[in-house]
C-alpha positions in Angstrom: -41.0 7.1 10.9 -43.8 9.6 11.3 -44.1 11.0 14.8 -47.3 10.5 16.7 -48.8 13.9 17.5 -51.0 14.7 20.6 -49.5 11.8 22.6 -51.1 13.2 25.8 -54.6 13.1 24.4 -54.1 9.6 23.0 -52.9 8.4 26.4 -55.9 10.1 28.1 -58.3 8.3 25.7 -56.6 5.0 26.3 -56.7 5.4 30.1 -60.3 6.6 30.0 -61.3 3.6 27.9 -59.4 1.2 30.3 -61.3 2.7 33.2 -64.7 2.4 31.6 -64.0 -1.2 30.5 -63.1 -2.1 34.1 -65.8 -0.1 35.6 -68.4 -2.0 33.6 -67.3 -5.2 35.3 -67.3 -3.9 38.9 -71.0 -4.8 39.5 -70.8 -8.0 37.4 -71.2 -11.2 39.3 -72.5 -9.8 42.6 -72.3 -13.3 44.1 -68.8 -12.6 45.2 -66.2 -15.4 45.1 -64.8 -17.3 48.1 -61.4 -15.6 47.5 -63.0 -12.2 47.7 -64.9 -13.0 50.8 -61.7 -14.2 52.5 -59.8 -11.1 51.6 -62.6 -8.8 52.9 -63.0 -10.8 56.1 -59.2 -10.8 56.8 -58.8 -7.1 56.0 -61.8 -6.1 58.1 -60.5 -8.2 61.0 -57.1 -6.5 60.7 -58.8 -3.1 60.9 -60.8 -4.0 64.0 -57.6 -5.1 65.8 -55.6 -2.0 64.7 -58.5 0.3 65.8 -58.8 -1.4 69.1 -62.4 -2.4 68.4 -61.7 -6.1 69.0 -59.0 -7.7 71.1 -56.7 -10.0 69.3 -53.2 -10.7 68.1 -52.0 -9.2 64.8 -50.8 -12.0 62.5 -49.1 -11.8 59.2 -51.4 -13.5 56.7 -50.7 -14.0 53.0 -51.0 -11.9 51.0 -50.1 -9.3 53.6 -49.4 -6.4 51.3 -52.8 -6.7 49.7 -54.6 -7.0 53.1 -52.8 -3.9 54.3 -53.8 -1.9 51.3 -57.4 -3.1 51.5 -57.5 -2.3 55.3 -56.1 1.2 54.5 -58.8 1.8 51.9 -61.5 0.7 54.4 -60.0 3.1 56.9 -60.1 6.0 54.4 -63.8 5.1 53.6 -64.6 5.2 57.4 -62.9 8.6 57.9 -64.6 10.0 54.7 -67.9 8.7 56.0 -67.5 10.4 59.3 -66.5 13.7 57.7 -69.4 13.6 55.2 -72.0 12.4 57.8 -73.1 9.1 56.4 -71.2 7.2 59.1 -71.5 8.3 62.7 -69.2 5.8 64.4 -67.5 2.5 63.9 -70.7 0.7 64.8 -72.2 1.8 61.4 -69.4 0.1 59.4 -69.6 -2.9 61.7 -73.3 -3.1 61.0 -72.5 -2.9 57.3 -70.1 -5.8 57.6 -72.5 -8.1 59.5 -75.6 -7.3 57.5 -74.8 -6.4 53.9 -71.1 -6.5 52.7 -71.9 -5.3 49.2 -70.3 -1.9 49.8 -67.2 -3.4 51.2 -66.8 -5.7 48.3 -67.3 -2.9 45.8 -64.7 -0.7 47.6 -62.2 -3.6 47.3 -63.0 -3.9 43.7 -62.4 -0.2 43.1 -58.9 -0.7 44.5 -58.2 -3.4 41.9 -59.7 -1.1 39.2 -57.3 1.7 40.2 -54.4 -0.7 40.0 -55.6 -2.0 36.6 -55.6 1.5 35.1 -52.2 2.2 36.7 -50.8 -0.8 34.9 -51.9 0.7 31.6 -50.2 4.0 32.4 -46.9 2.4 33.6 -46.8 0.1 30.6 -47.0 3.2 28.4 -44.1 4.9 30.4 -41.9 1.8 30.3 -42.4 1.2 26.5 -41.8 4.8 25.8 -38.5 4.7 27.8 -37.3 1.5 26.2 -38.5 2.0 22.6 -40.6 4.8 21.2 -44.0 6.5 21.4 -45.6 4.2 18.8 -44.6 1.1 20.8 -45.8 2.8 24.0 -49.2 3.5 22.5 -49.5 -0.1 21.3 -48.4 -1.5 24.7 -50.9 0.7 26.5 -53.7 -0.4 24.1 -52.9 -4.1 24.7 -52.8 -3.5 28.5 -56.1 -1.7 28.4 -58.0 -4.3 26.5 -56.4 -7.7 27.2 -59.2 -9.8 28.7 -57.2 -11.3 31.5 -55.9 -7.9 32.7 -59.4 -6.4 32.5 -60.9 -9.3 34.4 -58.3 -9.2 37.3 -58.9 -5.4 37.5 -62.5 -5.9 38.6 -62.2 -8.5 41.4 -60.5 -8.4 44.8 -57.3 -10.3 44.2 -53.7 -9.5 44.7 -52.4 -10.2 41.1 -53.2 -6.8 39.4 -51.8 -4.8 42.3 -48.7 -6.8 42.4 -48.4 -6.4 38.6 -48.6 -2.6 38.9 -45.7 -2.5 41.5 -43.8 -5.1 39.4 -43.9 -3.1 36.1 -43.1 0.0 38.1 -40.0 -1.6 39.4 -39.0 -2.6 35.9 -39.4 1.1 34.8 -36.9 2.1 37.5 -34.5 -0.6 36.5 -34.4 0.9 33.0 -34.0 4.4 34.5 -31.1 3.2 36.7 -29.3 1.7 33.7 -29.7 4.9 31.8 -28.7 7.2 34.6 -27.2 5.9 37.9 -29.0 7.7 40.7 -29.9 6.8 44.2 -33.6 7.6 43.8 -34.0 5.2 40.9 -32.5 2.3 42.9 -34.5 3.2 46.0 -37.9 3.5 44.3 -37.2 0.5 42.1 -36.3 -1.7 45.1 -39.2 -0.3 47.1 -41.7 -1.2 44.4 -40.2 -4.6 43.9 -40.5 -5.3 47.6 -44.1 -4.0 47.6 -44.8 -6.3 44.7 -43.4 -9.3 46.6 -45.4 -8.3 49.7 -48.6 -8.3 47.6 -47.8 -11.4 45.6 -44.6 -13.5 46.0 -43.4 -13.4 42.4 -42.7 -9.7 42.6 -39.5 -10.5 44.4 -37.8 -11.8 41.2 -36.9 -8.2 40.4 -34.6 -7.7 43.5 -31.6 -9.6 42.0 -31.7 -7.3 39.0 -31.5 -4.3 41.2 -28.6 -5.8 43.1 -26.8 -6.4 39.8 -27.4 -2.9 38.3 -24.6 -1.2 40.3 -22.1 -3.7 39.1 -23.1 -3.1 35.4 -22.6 0.6 36.0 -19.6 0.4 38.3 -17.1 1.7 35.6 -19.1 4.9 35.2 -19.3 5.5 39.0 -16.8 6.3 41.7 -16.0 3.3 43.8 -17.5 4.6 47.0 -20.7 5.8 45.3 -21.2 2.4 43.6 -20.8 0.7 47.0 -23.4 3.1 48.5 -25.8 2.5 45.7 -25.4 -1.3 46.1 -26.1 -0.9 49.9 -29.2 1.2 49.2 -30.5 -1.4 46.8 -29.9 -4.2 49.3 -31.5 -2.4 52.2 -34.5 -1.2 50.2 
């Protein structure tokens, strides 16, 4: 089988294409959906409580992981705004929220866009590890241009972010099976937990991580296998 040359350039073109396809959909349908409105409202409310702007009790709302990421992105936007001079205080971003929320919606959509492009890159890495470069290129192309993946990468929903964490955890499962190492178990379980926090189905990866040490136990000293199993469980 002929080897594919310039894999790095090919991957760059695929990632750039995936970015442009998703970017074109960011401003599409500016009448934002009810789900998007709910996510922005809850993330903004969380931010006001954490910043001490508004009294209230912090509550865990589903999907908590997505809300936390969205709240963090709004916090970064506020800090950047103060540093660059287009936001003078928290009153400016409050005014933005209560008058025109377009900027907040677009920022939330860019978070989904970043996760969508990350999915393409992780699919490439996973397919390359499991199969070969040709399969990795084909997998990345499919992930870049599948309509459903592109659509979920332009709206404020948890699915695409959970998918990025989920596929990342699968990559580390494969790495752990190839080479038993604490870091693979830790990062794999961490990403699986993050996926579950963003969207519940990400948690299905955790049993696989708990099983990995037992598949590799013959190749590991007993104490080390037990430690790895504990790390997997705690992570």
